[in-house]
Backbone as CSV, one residue per row, in Angstrom:
resi,resn,N_x,N_y,N_z,CA_x,CA_y,CA_z,C_x,C_y,C_z
1,MET,146.928,-76.626,-61.750,146.272,-76.780,-60.982,145.232,-75.747,-61.424
2,THR,143.915,-75.242,-60.839,142.912,-74.667,-61.274,142.289,-73.592,-59.817
3,HIS,141.542,-72.720,-60.587,140.719,-72.152,-59.098,139.874,-73.001,-58.820
4,LYS,139.341,-72.636,-57.461,138.365,-73.661,-56.977,137.240,-72.865,-56.038
5,VAL,136.117,-73.238,-56.376,135.396,-72.324,-55.142,135.262,-73.207,-53.412
6,CYS,135.112,-72.288,-52.534,135.290,-73.212,-52.014,134.504,-72.449,-50.788
7,LYS,134.814,-73.145,-49.329,133.783,-72.473,-47.950,135.183,-72.117,-47.478
8,TYR,135.075,-70.867,-46.415,135.929,-70.593,-45.782,135.891,-69.369,-44.790
9,ARG,136.520,-69.272,-43.967,136.364,-68.141,-42.958,137.253,-66.898,-42.737
10,LEU,137.191,-66.332,-42.149,138.405,-65.031,-42.182,139.676,-65.624,-41.358
11,ASN,140.829,-64.958,-41.249,141.869,-64.770,-40.414,141.566,-65.229,-39.372
12,SER,142.190,-65.411,-38.408,141.733,-64.694,-36.700,142.420,-63.554,-36.273
13,ASN,143.135,-62.945,-37.274,143.356,-60.988,-37.147,141.641,-60.670,-37.734
14,GLY,141.043,-61.299,-38.585,140.299,-60.868,-39.296,139.914,-60.418,-40.924
15,THR,141.246,-60.615,-41.106,141.711,-60.542,-42.688,141.136,-61.586,-43.563
16,ILE,141.273,-61.201,-44.853,140.527,-62.288,-45.561,141.930,-63.450,-46.428
17,PRO,142.010,-64.114,-45.972,143.102,-65.109,-46.149,143.627,-64.980,-47.549
18,ASP,144.989,-65.496,-47.609,145.722,-65.198,-48.852,145.827,-66.302,-49.975
19,PHE,144.981,-67.214,-49.658,144.248,-67.999,-50.949,142.833,-67.748,-51.450
20,ILE,142.537,-66.491,-51.558,141.342,-66.373,-52.132,141.736,-65.215,-53.040
21,CYS,141.362,-65.367,-54.463,141.594,-64.761,-55.490,140.298,-63.333,-55.314
22,PHE,141.229,-62.632,-55.664,140.728,-60.936,-55.711,140.795,-60.462,-57.414
23,ASP,141.143,-61.486,-58.471,140.376,-61.182,-59.424,139.447,-60.671,-60.182
24,ASN,139.140,-59.920,-60.910,137.799,-59.000,-61.467,137.076,-59.993,-61.799
25,ASN,137.037,-61.335,-61.790,136.043,-62.313,-62.229,136.196,-63.035,-61.393
26,GLY,136.910,-63.211,-59.810,136.425,-63.718,-58.551,135.385,-63.076,-57.932
27,PHE,135.183,-63.817,-56.864,134.169,-63.129,-55.911,134.502,-63.909,-54.600
28,HIS,134.326,-63.370,-53.274,134.698,-63.859,-52.210,133.893,-62.947,-51.032
29,GLY,133.609,-63.667,-49.802,132.954,-62.925,-48.969,131.173,-63.634,-49.337
30,ALA,130.804,-64.265,-50.423,129.515,-64.319,-50.699,128.703,-65.473,-49.522
31,PHE,127.264,-65.659,-49.834,126.786,-66.549,-48.919,127.328,-66.996,-47.567
32,VAL,126.961,-65.595,-46.696,127.989,-65.996,-45.244,126.963,-66.648,-44.505
33,VAL,126.842,-66.995,-43.919,126.474,-68.140,-42.462,127.206,-68.123,-41.239
34,ALA,126.683,-67.283,-40.146,126.555,-67.584,-38.928,127.572,-69.106,-38.235
35,ASP,128.627,-69.243,-37.465,129.180,-70.412,-37.169,129.522,-70.419,-35.637
36,THR,128.575,-70.673,-34.973,128.727,-70.712,-33.654,129.876,-71.587,-32.905
37,LEU,130.323,-72.250,-33.865,131.206,-73.062,-32.838,132.843,-72.482,-32.959
38,GLU,132.873,-71.186,-33.919,134.304,-70.269,-33.589,134.117,-69.254,-33.467
39,PRO,134.851,-68.521,-32.837,134.788,-67.228,-32.192,135.207,-66.297,-33.189
40,SER,134.403,-64.849,-33.093,134.709,-63.922,-34.058,136.040,-63.749,-33.896
41,PRO,136.937,-63.441,-35.181,136.293,-62.597,-36.458,136.320,-63.767,-37.590
42,ARG,136.158,-65.061,-36.566,135.859,-66.419,-37.595,134.763,-67.380,-37.529
43,GLY,133.575,-66.490,-36.884,132.650,-67.065,-36.872,131.637,-67.107,-38.045
44,LYS,132.145,-66.716,-38.889,131.062,-66.766,-40.236,132.148,-67.373,-41.009
45,LEU,131.206,-68.783,-41.576,131.382,-69.452,-42.969,130.996,-68.774,-44.061
46,MET,131.832,-68.202,-45.158,131.318,-67.962,-46.344,132.167,-68.565,-47.701
47,ILE,131.516,-67.941,-48.757,131.989,-69.078,-49.843,132.786,-67.646,-50.834
48,GLY,133.680,-68.225,-51.797,134.765,-67.622,-52.468,135.383,-68.524,-53.508
49,ILE,136.137,-67.815,-54.114,137.389,-68.867,-55.333,138.298,-68.532,-54.889
50,THR,139.214,-69.429,-54.649,140.845,-69.652,-54.177,141.765,-69.233,-55.435
51,ASN,142.941,-69.068,-55.408,143.910,-68.707,-56.375,144.070,-69.844,-56.945
52,ARG,144.771,-70.263,-58.182,145.870,-71.491,-58.270,146.513,-71.442,-57.372
53,ASN,146.498,-72.970,-57.575,147.444,-73.379,-56.663,147.100,-73.505,-55.146
54,ALA,146.208,-73.425,-54.641,145.948,-72.867,-53.357,146.161,-73.997,-52.196
55,THR,146.629,-73.261,-50.970,146.396,-74.171,-50.000,146.590,-73.421,-48.645
56,GLY,145.428,-74.206,-47.481,145.029,-72.925,-46.915,143.918,-73.335,-45.849
57,ASP,143.329,-72.939,-45.335,142.353,-73.247,-44.289,141.143,-73.163,-44.649
58,PHE,140.612,-73.766,-46.442,139.630,-74.039,-46.481,138.801,-75.860,-46.828
59,GLU,137.822,-75.535,-47.717,137.001,-76.967,-47.925,136.823,-76.416,-49.685
60,ALA,137.343,-77.262,-50.194,136.697,-77.260,-51.759,135.582,-77.445,-51.998
61,ILE,134.814,-77.050,-53.265,133.309,-77.618,-53.042,133.713,-77.891,-54.776
62,SER,133.537,-79.592,-54.784,133.920,-79.958,-55.885,133.015,-80.083,-56.865
63,SER,131.701,-79.734,-57.126,130.814,-79.227,-58.492,129.869,-78.464,-58.310
64,GLN,128.902,-77.806,-59.017,127.880,-76.697,-59.251,126.761,-77.336,-58.251
65,ALA,126.866,-78.491,-58.590,125.222,-79.620,-57.931,125.941,-79.323,-56.419
66,ASP,126.857,-79.918,-55.863,127.425,-80.055,-54.584,127.226,-78.189,-54.088
67,LEU,127.554,-77.063,-54.809,127.145,-76.307,-54.390,125.609,-75.515,-53.987
68,GLU,125.148,-76.325,-54.902,123.610,-76.062,-54.556,123.026,-76.212,-54.068
69,THR,123.328,-78.003,-53.691,122.903,-78.316,-52.361,122.979,-77.787,-50.882
70,TYR,124.489,-77.441,-50.999,124.688,-76.769,-50.126,124.316,-75.564,-49.786
71,LEU,124.008,-74.510,-50.944,123.163,-73.407,-50.702,121.716,-73.568,-50.224
72,THR,121.197,-74.318,-50.725,119.983,-74.797,-50.327,119.563,-75.156,-49.228
73,SER,120.933,-75.794,-48.380,120.909,-76.149,-46.549,120.700,-74.976,-45.956
74,ILE,121.340,-74.398,-46.674,121.724,-72.666,-45.678,120.747,-71.599,-45.727
75,SER,119.736,-71.810,-47.021,119.020,-70.271,-47.365,117.435,-70.527,-47.361
76,SER,117.171,-71.704,-46.465,115.407,-71.255,-46.697,114.706,-70.609,-46.369
77,ASP,115.181,-69.654,-45.513,114.296,-68.392,-45.545,115.671,-66.934,-45.793
78,TRP,116.368,-67.375,-46.773,116.411,-65.893,-47.678,115.785,-65.146,-48.882
79,ALA,116.689,-64.503,-48.754,115.226,-63.764,-50.336,116.260,-62.630,-50.788
80,THR,116.264,-62.549,-52.009,116.888,-61.705,-52.727,116.323,-60.061,-53.170
81,ILE,116.978,-59.239,-53.010,116.333,-58.026,-53.010,116.473,-57.617,-54.994
82,ASP,114.939,-56.995,-55.022,114.989,-56.574,-56.620,115.513,-55.656,-57.124
83,HIS,116.331,-55.731,-57.731,116.896,-54.441,-58.433,116.282,-53.001,-58.822
84,ALA,115.035,-53.764,-59.392,114.254,-52.683,-60.227,113.362,-52.479,-59.303
85,ASN,113.046,-52.485,-57.854,112.675,-52.091,-56.765,113.302,-52.710,-55.617
86,SER,113.921,-51.517,-54.574,114.565,-51.954,-53.884,114.114,-52.149,-52.472
87,GLU,113.094,-52.250,-52.495,111.929,-52.466,-51.410,111.019,-53.690,-51.778
88,ALA,111.401,-54.214,-52.704,110.555,-55.457,-52.894,111.792,-56.443,-52.861
89,THR,111.468,-58.207,-52.604,112.202,-59.212,-52.388,111.702,-60.367,-53.272
90,THR,112.511,-61.344,-53.781,111.923,-62.859,-53.977,112.976,-63.734,-53.589
91,PRO,112.146,-64.637,-53.409,112.582,-65.987,-52.807,114.512,-66.301,-53.129
92,PHE,115.563,-66.615,-52.585,116.807,-66.990,-52.744,116.670,-68.394,-53.648
93,ASN,117.366,-68.131,-54.470,116.680,-68.982,-55.913,118.527,-70.133,-55.775
94,SER,118.656,-71.024,-55.067,120.091,-71.544,-54.838,120.431,-72.298,-56.460
95,THR,119.396,-72.525,-57.176,120.296,-73.016,-58.559,120.678,-71.915,-59.542
96,THR,119.926,-70.434,-59.547,120.821,-69.695,-60.110,122.034,-69.115,-59.637
97,GLN,122.292,-69.052,-58.248,123.236,-68.377,-57.223,124.341,-69.400,-57.779
98,ALA,124.220,-70.889,-57.557,125.409,-71.358,-57.942,125.675,-71.765,-58.938
99,ALA,125.063,-71.968,-60.263,125.209,-71.356,-61.610,125.884,-70.112,-62.009
100,TRP,126.026,-68.736,-61.185,126.174,-67.437,-61.066,127.588,-68.219,-60.144
101,ALA,128.182,-68.922,-59.462,129.525,-68.750,-58.917,129.947,-69.833,-59.954
102,TRP,129.485,-71.040,-60.307,130.505,-71.444,-61.360,130.601,-70.903,-62.583
103,ASP,130.220,-70.266,-62.663,130.095,-69.270,-64.420,131.599,-68.794,-64.081
104,LYS,131.454,-67.668,-62.807,132.490,-67.202,-62.286,133.798,-68.097,-62.409
105,LEU,133.799,-69.151,-61.718,135.095,-70.217,-61.660,135.298,-70.661,-62.889
106,ASP,134.235,-71.453,-63.552,134.659,-71.096,-65.259,135.341,-70.473,-66.064
107,ALA,135.122,-69.191,-65.977,135.554,-68.240,-66.602,137.024,-67.894,-66.286
108,LEU,137.562,-68.295,-64.741,138.760,-67.765,-64.623,139.747,-68.870,-64.664
109,ASN,138.837,-70.095,-64.749,139.776,-71.289,-65.705,139.934,-71.581,-67.116
110,ALA,139.293,-70.911,-67.831,139.187,-70.781,-69.221,140.522,-70.542,-69.518
């Protein structure tokens, strides 16, 4: 089995779920959005990469295109900080961000 990009929430005690990958090439807690249907600390939905053979309370995202579609749907008013000028921002680019996430996934699954 392989690692997967997934949507997930924190555990009910506020900790990161065991199925999330903490490898240096992985990521977790990215692209966070509020979910008013869940009480705190589970009231935020985020993106991360699972461990191999992971099971648990997450929704796998099956393709880079699906991730890009999801990011586009949640990020209409988002901006990215310009690292050369921390006071400047650029519009969030869901294509670039989905590619970044998928490149991380591909590296883990190589």
